[in-house]
LUMDREN-102407 format. One record per residue (C-alpha): residue in one letter; x, y, z. Coordinates in Angstrom, 1 decimal. Example, Ala and Ser with C-alpha at 12.3 -4.5 7.8 and 13.67 -1.06 7.14 Angstrom:
<pagus>
PAGU   r     east    north       up
PAGU   A     12.3     -4.5      7.8
PAGU   S     13.7     -1.1      7.1
</pagus>
This chain:
<pagus>
PAGU   r     east    north       up
PAGU   M     35.8    221.5    250.4
PAGU   S     37.0    222.0    254.0
PAGU   S     35.2    219.9    256.7
PAGU   T     34.4    223.1    258.4
PAGU   E     32.4    224.4    255.4
PAGU   P     28.6    223.9    255.4
PAGU   S     27.6    220.8    253.4
PAGU   L     25.3    221.2    250.4
PAGU   K     24.9    217.4    250.1
PAGU   T     21.4    216.0    249.5
PAGU   C     19.8    212.7    248.6
PAGU   L     17.2    212.7    245.9
PAGU   G     14.4    210.2    246.2
PAGU   G     16.1    208.7    249.2
PAGU   I     18.6    206.9    246.8
PAGU   V     20.6    209.3    244.6
PAGU   E     23.3    211.1    246.5
PAGU   L     24.3    214.6    245.3
PAGU   E     27.4    216.4    246.5
PAGU   T     25.6    219.7    246.1
PAGU   C     21.9    220.3    246.0
PAGU   V     22.1    222.5    242.9
PAGU   Y     22.1    221.2    239.3
PAGU   N     21.0    222.1    235.8
PAGU   A     17.4    222.1    234.5
PAGU   S     16.6    220.2    231.4
PAGU   G     16.6    223.0    228.8
PAGU   P     19.2    225.4    227.4
PAGU   R     22.8    224.2    227.3
PAGU   S     21.8    220.6    228.0
PAGU   G     21.3    219.1    224.5
PAGU   T     24.8    218.0    223.7
PAGU   A     27.6    216.0    225.4
PAGU   A     30.0    219.0    225.0
PAGU   A     27.5    221.3    226.8
PAGU   L     26.8    218.8    229.6
PAGU   A     30.5    218.1    230.1
PAGU   K     30.9    221.7    231.2
PAGU   V     28.2    221.2    233.8
PAGU   T     30.1    218.2    235.0
PAGU   K     33.2    220.4    235.5
PAGU   S     31.2    222.8    237.7
PAGU   A     29.9    222.6    241.2
PAGU   A     26.6    221.2    240.0
PAGU   G     25.5    218.1    242.0
PAGU   A     24.1    216.2    239.0
PAGU   V     24.0    216.4    235.2
PAGU   L     20.5    216.4    233.5
PAGU   C     20.2    216.0    229.7
PAGU   K     17.7    217.9    227.5
PAGU   S     14.2    216.3    227.3
PAGU   A     14.6    213.6    224.7
PAGU   T     12.1    212.6    222.0
PAGU   M     12.1    209.3    220.1
PAGU   E     13.9    210.8    217.2
PAGU   K     16.2    213.8    216.8
PAGU   Q     14.4    217.0    216.1
PAGU   S     15.4    220.6    215.4
PAGU   G     12.5    222.3    217.2
PAGU   N     10.5    225.4    216.3
PAGU   P     11.6    228.0    213.8
PAGU   L     13.9    230.9    214.8
PAGU   P     13.7    233.3    216.6
PAGU   R     12.3    231.2    219.4
PAGU   T     14.0    232.8    222.5
PAGU   W     14.0    236.3    224.0
PAGU   H     15.6    237.8    227.2
PAGU   Y     14.7    240.9    229.1
PAGU   T     17.3    242.5    231.3
PAGU   G     15.9    246.0    231.8
PAGU   G     19.1    247.3    230.1
PAGU   D     21.0    247.3    226.8
PAGU   D     22.5    243.8    227.3
PAGU   E     19.8    241.3    226.3
PAGU   A     22.0    238.3    226.9
PAGU   A     23.1    238.6    230.6
PAGU   G     21.3    238.7    233.9
PAGU   A     17.9    238.2    232.4
PAGU   K     15.0    239.3    234.6
PAGU   A     12.6    237.4    232.3
PAGU   S     13.1    235.0    229.4
PAGU   L     10.7    233.6    226.8
PAGU   N     11.2    230.4    224.8
PAGU   S      9.2    228.4    222.4
PAGU   E     11.9    225.9    221.4
PAGU   G      9.8    222.9    220.6
PAGU   L     12.2    220.5    222.3
PAGU   P     15.2    220.5    220.0
PAGU   N     17.3    217.5    221.0
PAGU   N     19.4    214.6    219.6
PAGU   G     16.9    211.8    220.2
PAGU   I     16.8    209.3    223.0
PAGU   D     19.5    206.9    221.5
PAGU   Y     22.1    209.8    221.6
PAGU   Y     21.6    210.3    225.4
PAGU   L     22.0    206.6    226.1
PAGU   D     25.1    206.1    224.0
PAGU   G     28.1    205.0    225.9
PAGU   G     30.5    207.3    224.2
PAGU   V     28.2    210.3    224.8
PAGU   I     27.9    209.4    228.5
PAGU   D     31.7    209.0    228.7
PAGU   E     32.1    212.5    227.3
PAGU   I     29.5    214.0    229.7
PAGU   L     30.7    212.4    232.9
PAGU   D     34.4    212.8    232.3
PAGU   G     33.8    216.6    232.1
PAGU   E     36.2    217.3    229.3
PAGU   V     39.1    215.6    231.1
PAGU   D     41.7    214.3    228.7
PAGU   D     42.8    211.4    230.9
PAGU   P     40.0    210.7    233.4
PAGU   D     40.6    208.7    236.5
PAGU   P     38.5    205.4    236.1
PAGU   N     38.3    205.1    239.9
PAGU   E     36.9    208.7    240.4
PAGU   K     33.3    208.8    241.5
PAGU   K     31.2    210.2    238.7
PAGU   K     28.4    212.7    239.1
PAGU   P     24.8    211.3    238.8
PAGU   Y     23.6    211.4    235.3
PAGU   F     19.9    212.0    234.7
PAGU   V     17.9    211.5    231.5
PAGU   S     14.8    213.5    230.7
PAGU   I     12.2    212.3    228.3
PAGU   S      9.2    214.1    226.7
PAGU   G      7.4    211.8    224.3
PAGU   K      4.8    213.2    221.9
PAGU   T      2.5    210.3    222.9
PAGU   L      2.2    207.9    225.8
PAGU   A      3.5    205.2    223.5
PAGU   D      6.6    207.3    222.8
PAGU   N      7.3    207.7    226.5
PAGU   I      6.9    204.0    227.2
PAGU   E      9.1    203.1    224.3
PAGU   M     11.8    205.4    225.6
PAGU   L     11.5    204.0    229.1
PAGU   R     12.0    200.5    227.7
PAGU   K     15.0    201.7    225.8
PAGU   I     16.5    203.1    229.0
PAGU   L     15.8    200.0    231.0
PAGU   A     17.3    197.7    228.3
PAGU   S     20.3    199.9    227.6
PAGU   P     23.8    198.4    228.2
PAGU   N     24.5    201.7    230.0
PAGU   R     21.5    201.4    232.3
PAGU   N     23.6    201.4    235.4
PAGU   R     25.2    204.7    234.5
PAGU   I     21.9    206.5    234.5
PAGU   S     20.9    207.5    238.0
PAGU   S     17.4    208.8    237.3
PAGU   V     14.7    209.4    234.7
PAGU   E     12.8    212.7    234.7
PAGU   I      9.5    212.4    232.7
PAGU   N      8.4    215.8    231.4
PAGU   L      4.7    216.2    231.8
PAGU   A      4.8    219.9    231.6
PAGU   C      6.3    221.2    228.3
PAGU   P      4.0    223.9    226.8
PAGU   N      6.1    224.5    223.7
PAGU   V      5.1    221.6    221.4
PAGU   I      2.6    223.2    219.1
PAGU   G     -0.8    221.5    219.1
PAGU   K      0.0    219.3    222.1
PAGU   P     -1.7    219.9    225.5
PAGU   V      0.1    220.2    228.8
PAGU   I     -0.4    216.8    230.4
PAGU   G      0.0    218.1    233.9
PAGU   Y     -3.2    220.1    233.6
PAGU   D     -5.3    217.1    232.5
PAGU   M     -5.8    214.9    235.6
PAGU   D     -7.4    212.0    233.8
PAGU   Q     -4.6    211.9    231.2
PAGU   M     -1.9    212.3    233.9
PAGU   E     -3.5    209.4    235.8
PAGU   E     -3.4    207.2    232.7
PAGU   I      0.2    208.1    232.0
PAGU   L      1.4    207.6    235.6
PAGU   N     -0.3    204.2    235.8
PAGU   T      1.3    203.0    232.6
PAGU   I      4.7    204.4    233.6
PAGU   S      4.5    202.9    237.1
PAGU   S      3.8    199.5    235.6
PAGU   T      6.7    199.8    233.2
PAGU   M      9.2    201.0    235.9
PAGU   S      8.2    198.2    238.2
PAGU   N     10.3    196.0    236.0
PAGU   D     13.4    197.7    237.3
PAGU   T     13.4    198.4    241.0
PAGU   G     16.7    200.2    241.0
PAGU   M     15.7    203.1    238.6
PAGU   V     14.7    206.3    240.4
PAGU   W     12.1    208.2    238.5
PAGU   G     10.3    211.5    238.8
PAGU   V      8.0    213.8    236.8
PAGU   K      8.3    217.4    235.9
PAGU   L      5.1    219.5    236.5
PAGU   P      3.7    222.7    235.0
PAGU   P      3.0    225.7    237.3
PAGU   Y     -0.3    225.6    239.1
PAGU   L     -2.2    228.8    239.9
PAGU   D     -5.2    227.6    241.9
PAGU   F     -5.2    225.7    245.2
PAGU   S     -7.8    223.2    243.9
PAGU   H     -5.3    222.2    241.2
PAGU   F     -2.6    221.5    243.8
PAGU   V     -5.0    219.2    245.7
PAGU   E     -6.1    217.3    242.6
PAGU   T     -2.5    216.9    241.4
PAGU   A     -1.3    215.7    244.8
PAGU   E     -4.1    213.2    245.0
PAGU   V     -3.0    211.7    241.7
PAGU   L      0.7    211.7    242.5
PAGU   N      0.3    210.3    246.0
PAGU   R     -1.4    207.2    244.5
PAGU   Y      2.0    206.3    242.9
PAGU   S      4.2    207.1    246.0
PAGU   G      4.2    203.5    247.1
PAGU   K      2.1    204.3    250.1
PAGU   N     -1.2    203.6    248.4
PAGU   D     -0.3    200.8    246.0
PAGU   N      1.9    197.8    245.7
PAGU   S      4.4    199.3    243.2
PAGU   S      7.9    197.9    243.6
PAGU   N      9.3    201.1    242.1
PAGU   P      7.2    204.1    243.2
PAGU   L      7.4    207.7    242.1
PAGU   R     10.3    209.3    244.0
PAGU   Y     10.2    213.0    243.2
PAGU   V      8.5    215.8    241.3
PAGU   V     10.2    218.8    239.6
PAGU   S      8.3    222.1    240.0
PAGU   I      7.9    224.3    238.0
PAGU   N      8.3    224.2    234.2
PAGU   T      7.9    227.5    232.3
PAGU   L      4.7    229.5    232.7
PAGU   G      3.0    228.9    229.4
PAGU   N      1.4    231.3    227.0
PAGU   A      3.4    234.5    227.7
PAGU   I      4.1    237.0    224.9
PAGU   S      6.6    239.9    224.4
PAGU   I      6.3    242.6    221.8
PAGU   D      8.9    244.4    219.7
PAGU   V      7.5    247.9    219.6
PAGU   N      9.7    248.9    216.7
PAGU   S      8.3    246.4    214.3
PAGU   E      5.0    246.0    216.2
PAGU   T      5.3    242.2    216.2
PAGU   P      6.0    239.5    218.7
PAGU   T      9.6    238.8    219.5
PAGU   I      9.1    235.0    219.0
PAGU   S      8.2    233.8    215.5
PAGU   S      6.7    230.3    216.3
PAGU   N      3.3    229.6    217.7
PAGU   D      2.2    233.2    216.8
PAGU   G      4.5    234.6    219.5
PAGU   Y      3.2    232.7    222.5
PAGU   A      6.0    231.1    224.6
PAGU   G      6.9    229.8    228.0
PAGU   L      8.0    232.4    230.6
PAGU   S     11.0    231.7    232.8
PAGU   G     13.6    233.5    234.9
PAGU   P     13.2    235.7    238.0
PAGU   A      9.8    236.7    236.8
PAGU   V      8.4    233.3    237.8
PAGU   K     10.3    232.8    241.0
PAGU   Y      7.5    233.7    243.4
PAGU   T      5.1    231.3    241.6
PAGU   A      7.7    228.6    241.8
PAGU   L      8.2    229.1    245.5
PAGU   A      4.5    228.8    246.1
PAGU   N      4.3    225.7    244.0
PAGU   V      7.2    224.0    245.8
PAGU   R      5.8    224.9    249.2
PAGU   K      2.2    223.8    248.5
PAGU   L      3.2    220.6    246.9
PAGU   R      5.6    219.8    249.7
PAGU   S      2.7    220.2    252.2
PAGU   L      0.3    217.9    250.2
PAGU   L      2.6    215.1    248.9
PAGU   H      3.6    212.1    250.9
PAGU   D      7.0    212.4    252.5
PAGU   S      8.4    209.7    250.3
PAGU   I      8.0    212.0    247.2
PAGU   D     10.7    214.7    247.1
PAGU   V     10.2    218.1    245.5
PAGU   V     12.9    219.6    243.3
PAGU   G     12.5    223.4    242.9
PAGU   V     13.1    225.2    239.7
PAGU   G     12.1    228.6    238.4
PAGU   G     14.0    231.9    238.7
PAGU   I     17.0    230.7    240.7
PAGU   Q     19.8    233.1    240.0
PAGU   T     21.6    233.4    243.4
PAGU   G     22.4    231.4    246.5
PAGU   L     19.7    233.4    248.2
PAGU   D     17.1    232.1    245.7
PAGU   A     18.2    228.6    246.3
PAGU   F     18.0    229.1    250.1
PAGU   E     14.4    230.4    249.8
PAGU   M     13.4    227.4    247.6
PAGU   M     14.8    225.0    250.1
PAGU   L     13.1    226.8    253.0
PAGU   C      9.9    226.0    251.1
PAGU   G     10.8    222.3    251.2
PAGU   A     12.8    221.6    248.1
PAGU   T     15.3    218.7    248.4
PAGU   A     17.3    220.1    245.5
PAGU   V     17.1    222.9    243.1
PAGU   Q     17.6    223.2    239.3
PAGU   V     18.9    226.2    237.4
PAGU   G     17.6    226.9    233.9
PAGU   T     17.5    230.6    232.7
PAGU   C     20.6    231.6    234.7
PAGU   H     22.6    228.7    233.2
PAGU   W     21.4    229.8    229.8
PAGU   T     22.5    233.4    230.1
PAGU   E     25.6    233.0    232.4
PAGU   G     26.9    229.6    231.5
PAGU   P     27.9    226.7    233.9
PAGU   I     30.0    229.0    236.0
PAGU   C     26.7    229.9    237.6
PAGU   F     26.7    226.7    239.6
PAGU   D     30.0    227.5    241.3
PAGU   R     28.7    231.0    242.2
PAGU   I     25.3    229.9    243.4
PAGU   C     26.9    227.1    245.6
PAGU   L     29.4    229.6    247.1
PAGU   E     26.7    232.1    247.9
PAGU   L     24.5    229.4    249.4
PAGU   R     27.3    228.3    251.7
PAGU   N     28.0    231.8    252.7
PAGU   I     24.4    232.3    253.7
PAGU   M     24.5    229.1    255.7
PAGU   K     27.7    230.1    257.5
PAGU   E     26.2    233.5    258.4
PAGU   K     23.1    231.7    259.8
PAGU   G     25.0    229.0    261.5
PAGU   Y     23.7    226.1    259.4
PAGU   K     25.9    223.1    258.9
PAGU   S     23.8    221.2    256.3
PAGU   V     20.8    221.9    254.1
PAGU   D     18.8    219.5    256.4
PAGU   D     19.1    222.2    259.1
PAGU   F     16.7    224.5    257.3
PAGU   R     15.0    222.6    254.5
PAGU   G     11.2    222.9    254.7
PAGU   K     11.4    225.0    257.9
PAGU   L      9.8    228.2    256.6
PAGU   K      8.3    229.9    259.7
PAGU   T      4.9    231.5    259.9
PAGU   W      4.7    235.3    259.9
PAGU   S      4.9    236.9    263.3
PAGU   K      5.5    240.4    264.8
PAGU   E      8.8    239.1    266.2
PAGU   G      9.9    237.9    262.8
PAGU   A      9.0    241.3    261.3
PAGU   A     11.0    243.1    263.9
PAGU   I     14.0    240.9    263.2
PAGU   S     13.6    241.7    259.5
PAGU   R     13.5    245.4    260.1
PAGU   A     16.6    245.3    262.3
PAGU   A     18.5    243.4    259.6
PAGU   Q     17.4    245.9    256.9
PAGU   R     18.5    248.8    259.1
PAGU   K     21.9    247.2    259.7
PAGU   K     22.3    246.5    256.0
PAGU   K     21.5    250.1    255.1
PAGU   Q     23.9    251.4    257.7
PAGU   Q     26.7    249.2    256.4
PAGU   A     25.9    250.4    252.8
PAGU   E     26.2    254.0    254.0
PAGU   G     29.6    253.4    255.5
PAGU   G     29.1    252.2    259.1
PAGU   G     26.0    253.5    260.7
PAGU   E     26.4    256.7    262.7
PAGU   T     30.0    257.3    261.8
PAGU   P     29.2    259.7    258.8
PAGU   K     27.1    261.9    261.1
PAGU   K     29.9    262.1    263.6
PAGU   V     32.3    263.0    260.9
PAGU   A     30.0    265.7    259.6
PAGU   S     29.5    267.0    263.2
PAGU   S     33.2    267.1    263.7
PAGU   S     33.8    268.8    260.4
PAGU   S     31.2    271.4    261.2
PAGU   S     32.8    272.2    264.6
PAGU   S     36.2    272.6    262.9
PAGU   N     34.8    275.1    260.4
PAGU   Q     33.1    277.1    263.2
PAGU   G     36.5    277.3    265.1
PAGU   I     38.2    278.7    262.0
PAGU   L     35.6    281.3    261.5
PAGU   M     35.8    282.3    265.2
PAGU   A     39.6    282.7    264.9
PAGU   I     39.3    284.9    261.8
PAGU   L     36.7    287.1    263.5
PAGU   M     39.0    287.5    266.6
PAGU   V     41.9    288.6    264.3
PAGU   I     39.7    291.2    262.6
PAGU   I     38.5    292.6    266.0
PAGU   A     42.1    292.8    267.2
PAGU   M     43.1    294.7    264.1
PAGU   L     40.2    297.1    264.5
PAGU   L     41.1    297.8    268.1
PAGU   A     44.8    298.3    267.3
PAGU   D     43.9    300.7    264.5
PAGU   K     41.6    302.7    266.8
PAGU   F     44.0    303.1    269.7
PAGU   A     47.1    303.6    267.5
PAGU   G     45.4    306.3    265.5
PAGU   G     46.4    304.6    262.2
PAGU   T     44.4    303.9    259.1
PAGU   L     44.7    300.1    258.7
PAGU   L     41.1    299.9    257.6
PAGU   P     39.0    302.4    255.8
PAGU   L     36.2    304.0    257.9
</pagus>
């Protein structure tokens, strides 16, 4: 990238440096080394694996996913997606294996440069029990590949495991889990860790959640390895879509109930990121996820205070090329606005004002004029064309009058009377 181009660099948790602030969410296209290697080849700033369980599992029965595009193509540009996957993954040992990590971080390169800086590799875990999560954390900390893992994301928000509650909605349970995790992570001060949260829909839930999380920020306790970031939001649980032809749900598992993602949840995600950023200690970063399809979506998320953004549904439907496109679009927005780095606008969402509304209306008018072909130009062209037509008609009329006069004074019969 040219030194004159805006920088998308960011630093997660004050420790992990990312070349770009955009990377993949833990979810579709993140379960295998081959899939993650394609993320490595893209402009994504980090590579995050599928949420792992203790053992490999295949997940819920098919069909367990559904996309809505508003058109005939149900696999591209989804406006909304449902999934009830049930965490299909290869098990924690797979994502810690040295050969798997090699394949992921070399990004499908046949002869990788051993001196080339590798992208940060993040591991996500989602144990069925607290004991599972602690055992997986211990495996990570004891792994011979420990130093190749930049961060651990602990999923407290998955709504798709049938019969299991969403931990992020149970404050007492979340407190217990964070307390145990914090004690375990204190054994390794170099490991950056964060938690993935469900969407909150009530301000009181934001306050209660922030109070719990802030106790593990390092500000209120003596933890040697505090909570560094939260990821917000996971899918919005308990949505359902209907196939009107068969008059059944489109998802087979869990009686059709599934997690909602894609652009349909973006505005809830923006609100969650902004509210959490305002309530959490500055030492806890917020990673925004939910409905990010464009550079503009990423820009909005970072205005609300996100340190970085994850892409899930768009990665699912478009593939890893989406990271290149989103980063390019974000840079173009920054150039247009004169921003040199993401720090220039991160968390600087302005309050509504009449002046701001006027700026917005002017921008919309300009955009409309450009779409119509350059503002007033079409009207001028139309006016000029109208004048030309009037001139032609006038000339024809003059010729007819001249012919009538000539006919009259010459006594001829050029025109019938």
